GUKOLTOR-181467 format. One line per field, with one value per atom (N, C-alpha, C, O): residue number from 1; atom name; x, y, z. Coordinates in steps of 0.05 Angstrom, whole numbers. Example, Ala and Ser with C-alpha at 12.3 -4.5 7.8 and 13.67 -1.06 7.14 Angstrom:
<sites>
torlo <- (1:1:1:1:2:2:2:2)
kollo <- (N:CA:C:O:N:CA:C:O)
x <- (264:246:264:285:257:273:258:268)
y <- (-114:-90:-66:-66:-45:-21:1:23)
z <- (156:156:156:169:142:143:157:161)
</sites>
This chain:
<sites>
torlo <- (1:1:1:1:2:2:2:2:3:3:3:3:4:4:4:4:5:5:5:5:6:6:6:6:7:7:7:7:8:8:8:8:9:9:9:9:10:10:10:10:11:11:11:11:12:12:12:12:13:13:13:13:14:14:14:14:15:15:15:15:16:16:16:16:17:17:17:17:18:18:18:18:19:19:19:19:20:20:20:20:21:21:21:21:22:22:22:22:23:23:23:23:24:24:24:24:25:25:25:25:26:26:26:26:27:27:27:27:28:28:28:28:29:29:29:29:30:30:30:30:31:31:31:31:32:32:32:32:33:33:33:33:34:34:34:34:35:35:35:35:36:36:36:36:37:37:37:37:38:38:38:38:39:39:39:39:40:40:40:40:41:41:41:41:42:42:42:42:43:43:43:43:44:44:44:44:45:45:45:45:46:46:46:46:47:47:47:47:48:48:48:48:49:49:49:49:50:50:50:50:51:51:51:51:52:52:52:52:53:53:53:53:54:54:54:54:55:55:55:55:56:56:56:56:57:57:57:57:58:58:58:58:59:59:59:59:60:60:60:60:61:61:61:61:62:62:62:62:63:63:63:63:64:64:64:64:65:65:65:65:66:66:66:66:67:67:67:67:68:68:68:68:69:69:69:69:70:70:70:70:71:71:71:71:72:72:72:72:73:73:73:73:74:74:74:74:75:75:75:75:76:76:76:76:77:77:77:77:78:78:78:78:79:79:79:79:80:80:80:80:81:81:81:81:82:82:82:82:83:83:83:83:84:84:84:84:85:85:85:85:86:86:86:86:87:87:87:87:88:88:88:88:89:89:89:89:90:90:90:90:91:91:91:91:92:92:92:92:93:93:93:93:94:94:94:94:95:95:95:95:96:96:96:96:97:97:97:97:98:98:98:98:99:99:99:99:100:100:100:100:101:101:101:101:102:102:102:102:103:103:103:103:104:104:104:104:105:105:105:105:106:106:106:106:107:107:107:107:108:108:108:108:109:109:109:109:110:110:110:110:111:111:111:111:112:112:112:112:113:113:113:113:114:114:114:114:115:115:115:115:116:116:116:116:117:117:117:117:118:118:118:118:119:119:119:119:120:120:120:120)
kollo <- (N:CA:C:O:N:CA:C:O:N:CA:C:O:N:CA:C:O:N:CA:C:O:N:CA:C:O:N:CA:C:O:N:CA:C:O:N:CA:C:O:N:CA:C:O:N:CA:C:O:N:CA:C:O:N:CA:C:O:N:CA:C:O:N:CA:C:O:N:CA:C:O:N:CA:C:O:N:CA:C:O:N:CA:C:O:N:CA:C:O:N:CA:C:O:N:CA:C:O:N:CA:C:O:N:CA:C:O:N:CA:C:O:N:CA:C:O:N:CA:C:O:N:CA:C:O:N:CA:C:O:N:CA:C:O:N:CA:C:O:N:CA:C:O:N:CA:C:O:N:CA:C:O:N:CA:C:O:N:CA:C:O:N:CA:C:O:N:CA:C:O:N:CA:C:O:N:CA:C:O:N:CA:C:O:N:CA:C:O:N:CA:C:O:N:CA:C:O:N:CA:C:O:N:CA:C:O:N:CA:C:O:N:CA:C:O:N:CA:C:O:N:CA:C:O:N:CA:C:O:N:CA:C:O:N:CA:C:O:N:CA:C:O:N:CA:C:O:N:CA:C:O:N:CA:C:O:N:CA:C:O:N:CA:C:O:N:CA:C:O:N:CA:C:O:N:CA:C:O:N:CA:C:O:N:CA:C:O:N:CA:C:O:N:CA:C:O:N:CA:C:O:N:CA:C:O:N:CA:C:O:N:CA:C:O:N:CA:C:O:N:CA:C:O:N:CA:C:O:N:CA:C:O:N:CA:C:O:N:CA:C:O:N:CA:C:O:N:CA:C:O:N:CA:C:O:N:CA:C:O:N:CA:C:O:N:CA:C:O:N:CA:C:O:N:CA:C:O:N:CA:C:O:N:CA:C:O:N:CA:C:O:N:CA:C:O:N:CA:C:O:N:CA:C:O:N:CA:C:O:N:CA:C:O:N:CA:C:O:N:CA:C:O:N:CA:C:O:N:CA:C:O:N:CA:C:O:N:CA:C:O:N:CA:C:O:N:CA:C:O:N:CA:C:O:N:CA:C:O:N:CA:C:O:N:CA:C:O:N:CA:C:O:N:CA:C:O:N:CA:C:O:N:CA:C:O:N:CA:C:O:N:CA:C:O:N:CA:C:O:N:CA:C:O:N:CA:C:O:N:CA:C:O:N:CA:C:O:N:CA:C:O:N:CA:C:O:N:CA:C:O:N:CA:C:O:N:CA:C:O)
x <- (870:851:861:881:846:854:838:843:818:801:816:811:834:849:867:864:885:901:884:892:863:846:832:829:823:810:830:824:854:875:882:888:882:888:866:873:841:819:821:817:827:829:853:851:875:898:892:899:877:870:851:855:833:815:830:825:849:866:882:884:894:910:893:902:869:851:844:843:839:832:855:850:880:902:907:918:898:899:880:886:857:837:844:841:853:859:885:885:908:934:937:953:923:926:916:923:901:893:918:918:939:965:983:995:986:1007:1002:1021:978:972:979:994:968:975:1005:1016:1019:1047:1064:1089:1052:1067:1080:1099:1071:1083:1070:1081:1045:1031:1008:1003:995:972:947:948:925:900:903:889:919:923:953:970:958:986:998:985:1022:1034:1040:1041:1043:1045:1066:1060:1091:1110:1103:1107:1091:1082:1059:1058:1040:1018:1026:1015:1046:1057:1068:1062:1084:1096:1075:1076:1056:1035:1018:1010:1012:997:1013:1001:1039:1055:1053:1051:1054:1051:1022:1018:1003:975:972:958:986:985:997:986:1019:1032:1013:1010:1000:982:957:948:947:924:931:916:953:961:967:958:982:989:964:962:947:922:904:893:902:886:898:884:925:938:932:927:933:926:897:891:880:851:844:825:858:849:869:862:892:912:902:889:908:900:914:937:900:912:938:940:957:982:1005:1004:1024:1048:1042:1055:1023:1017:1007:1016:989:979:1000:1003:1016:1038:1058:1068:1064:1083:1071:1085:1045:1032:1033:1038:1028:1029:1058:1062:1077:1105:1113:1127:1103:1109:1096:1108:1072:1059:1074:1077:1083:1099:1124:1131:1138:1162:1156:1171:1133:1126:1120:1128:1105:1098:1123:1126:1141:1165:1184:1198:1184:1199:1189:1205:1163:1152:1160:1168:1158:1166:1196:1203:1213:1241:1247:1264:1233:1236:1229:1244:1207:1199:1218:1224:1228:1247:1273:1285:1282:1307:1305:1325:1281:1277:1271:1258:1280:1273:1243:1231:1232:1204:1202:1212:1190:1188:1169:1170:1152:1133:1139:1132:1153:1161:1137:1140:1115:1091:1081:1073:1081:1072:1091:1083:1117:1137:1133:1133:1129:1124:1098:1097:1078:1053:1057:1047:1071:1077:1093:1087:1113:1128:1110:1111:1094:1076:1056:1050:1045:1026:1040:1029:1064:1079:1085:1080:1094:1101:1075:1074:1054:1028:1016:1008:1016:1005:1023:1014:1049:1068:1062:1062:1057:1050:1023:1021:1003:978:981:969:996:1000:1017:1015:1035:1049:1029:1032:1010:989:973:966:968:955:971:961:998:1015:1014:1013:1015:1013:987:986:965:939:938:925:951:951:966:962:984:1000:985:993:962:946:931:917)
y <- (1560:1539:1522:1509:1524:1510:1486:1473:1479:1457:1430:1413:1427:1401:1397:1376:1416:1410:1409:1395:1424:1423:1396:1385:1386:1359:1338:1320:1339:1320:1322:1302:1347:1351:1338:1325:1342:1331:1300:1287:1289:1259:1249:1229:1264:1257:1258:1240:1278:1281:1258:1246:1251:1228:1202:1185:1198:1174:1174:1153:1196:1198:1191:1176:1202:1196:1166:1154:1154:1126:1108:1088:1116:1100:1103:1086:1126:1129:1109:1098:1105:1088:1058:1042:1053:1025:1024:1027:1021:1022:1001:1006:979:958:968:955:990:1001:1009:1007:1017:1024:999:993:987:967:941:929:932:907:909:892:929:930:935:927:948:954:930:931:908:884:886:871:904:907:890:886:881:865:849:852:833:819:836:861:823:837:857:878:851:869:876:859:902:911:905:911:893:890:918:938:919:945:963:987:954:973:984:1008:967:976:996:1016:990:1007:1035:1055:1036:1061:1078:1101:1065:1079:1088:1111:1071:1078:1101:1119:1101:1123:1149:1171:1148:1172:1183:1207:1166:1174:1185:1204:1173:1182:1210:1227:1216:1244:1263:1285:1256:1273:1278:1300:1256:1259:1276:1292:1272:1287:1317:1334:1323:1351:1364:1386:1349:1360:1363:1382:1343:1344:1367:1381:1372:1394:1421:1440:1422:1447:1452:1475:1431:1435:1443:1459:1432:1438:1466:1477:1477:1503:1526:1549:1521:1543:1563:1556:1589:1609:1604:1595:1611:1608:1625:1646:1616:1630:1614:1589:1628:1615:1594:1573:1599:1580:1553:1532:1555:1530:1516:1491:1531:1518:1504:1483:1517:1505:1479:1459:1479:1455:1432:1409:1439:1419:1408:1384:1426:1417:1399:1379:1404:1386:1359:1339:1359:1334:1318:1294:1332:1318:1306:1283:1321:1311:1286:1267:1287:1264:1239:1217:1244:1221:1209:1184:1226:1215:1204:1184:1215:1204:1176:1158:1173:1146:1126:1104:1134:1117:1109:1086:1128:1123:1104:1086:1109:1092:1063:1044:1059:1031:1020:996:1036:1026:1016:997:1030:1024:1004:996:996:979:951:946:931:903:898:910:881:873:844:838:827:799:794:773:814:812:832:855:823:842:856:880:843:856:878:899:874:895:918:941:912:933:950:975:938:952:969:992:958:972:997:1019:994:1016:1038:1062:1030:1050:1064:1089:1048:1060:1079:1100:1073:1091:1117:1139:1116:1140:1158:1182:1145:1160:1171:1193:1154:1163:1187:1206:1186:1209:1233:1256:1228:1251:1264:1288:1248:1258:1273:1295:1262:1276:1303:1323:1303:1328:1348:1372:1338:1356:1369:1393:1354:1366:1387:1408:1381:1400:1425:1447:1422:1445:1462:1487:1449:1464:1479:1502:1466:1479:1502:1523:1500:1522:1546:1568:1543:1565:1582:1604:1573:1588:1610:1625)
z <- (1963:1967:1991:1990:2013:2037:2045:2065:2029:2037:2037:2054:2018:2017:2041:2054:2048:2072:2097:2116:2099:2123:2125:2147:2102:2102:2110:2126:2098:2106:2135:2148:2145:2174:2191:2211:2184:2200:2199:2220:2176:2174:2190:2203:2190:2206:2236:2251:2244:2272:2280:2302:2264:2270:2272:2289:2253:2254:2280:2293:2287:2311:2336:2353:2337:2359:2360:2381:2336:2335:2345:2358:2340:2349:2379:2392:2390:2419:2433:2454:2421:2432:2427:2445:2403:2395:2379:2355:2393:2379:2356:2338:2358:2337:2310:2289:2309:2283:2267:2242:2281:2268:2268:2248:2291:2295:2279:2270:2277:2263:2233:2223:2218:2189:2184:2164:2204:2201:2208:2206:2217:2224:2251:2256:2268:2294:2316:2338:2310:2330:2316:2292:2333:2323:2329:2327:2337:2342:2365:2364:2384:2407:2408:2408:2410:2412:2439:2459:2441:2467:2479:2465:2505:2519:2507:2502:2502:2491:2463:2457:2447:2420:2423:2410:2441:2446:2456:2448:2473:2482:2459:2456:2443:2420:2400:2391:2394:2375:2387:2372:2412:2424:2423:2419:2426:2423:2395:2391:2375:2347:2343:2328:2356:2355:2366:2354:2388:2399:2379:2374:2367:2347:2323:2314:2314:2291:2298:2282:2322:2331:2332:2322:2344:2347:2320:2314:2303:2277:2259:2244:2260:2244:2252:2235:2279:2288:2279:2272:2280:2271:2242:2234:2225:2197:2193:2175:2209:2206:2214:2203:2233:2244:2240:2246:2231:2227:2208:2188:2213:2193:2167:2166:2145:2119:2118:2130:2103:2100:2113:2112:2124:2134:2156:2156:2173:2195:2184:2192:2165:2152:2137:2139:2122:2107:2125:2119:2147:2167:2178:2181:2185:2196:2175:2182:2150:2129:2125:2121:2126:2123:2146:2142:2170:2193:2188:2195:2176:2170:2150:2152:2129:2108:2120:2115:2137:2150:2167:2167:2182:2198:2181:2187:2159:2141:2129:2129:2119:2106:2127:2121:2151:2173:2181:2186:2181:2187:2165:2172:2140:2118:2120:2117:2126:2129:2152:2151:2174:2198:2192:2199:2178:2171:2150:2151:2132:2112:2125:2116:2146:2158:2181:2193:2189:2212:2203:2182:2219:2213:2217:2235:2201:2204:2194:2172:2210:2202:2179:2166:2173:2151:2129:2132:2108:2087:2074:2067:2071:2059:2077:2067:2103:2122:2121:2123:2119:2118:2093:2095:2070:2045:2048:2038:2060:2064:2081:2075:2103:2121:2107:2111:2092:2076:2056:2054:2042:2022:2034:2022:2058:2071:2078:2073:2089:2096:2071:2072:2050:2025:2013:2003:2013:2001:2015:2002:2042:2057:2054:2053:2052:2048:2021:2019:2000:1974:1974:1963:1988:1990:2004:1996:2025:2039:2023:2027:2006:1988:1969:1964:1959:1943:1959:1949:1985:2003:2006:2007:2008:2011:1986:1988:1963:1938:1936:1927:1944:1944:1963:1957:1986:2006:1996:2007:1977:1967:1947:1940:1938:1919:1932:1919)
</sites>
């Protein structure tokens, strides 16, 4: 069953594209900026957006089997890596920090379900 990881991949790609256009979609809820991301934050967020766009597209179009499972594993690693980065980094807004960690762990868990579905 590949519809779940492919759907998650398409959503990830769309999110990555949206952060390329407007970095504050990522940076504001994560407590990294206000309504407009400062240039250094915008650069970093866009880099993460490129990663998410590429990884999401890979999940959406990879052939079923090892290629799809590898793309999903890369996504899980990225999500959990994001969560760990936020957990270990200072943030002036503890609620935003918890939210960012929760989003990373949550997407990692969803993609784990996608990986399990792809193994069927």
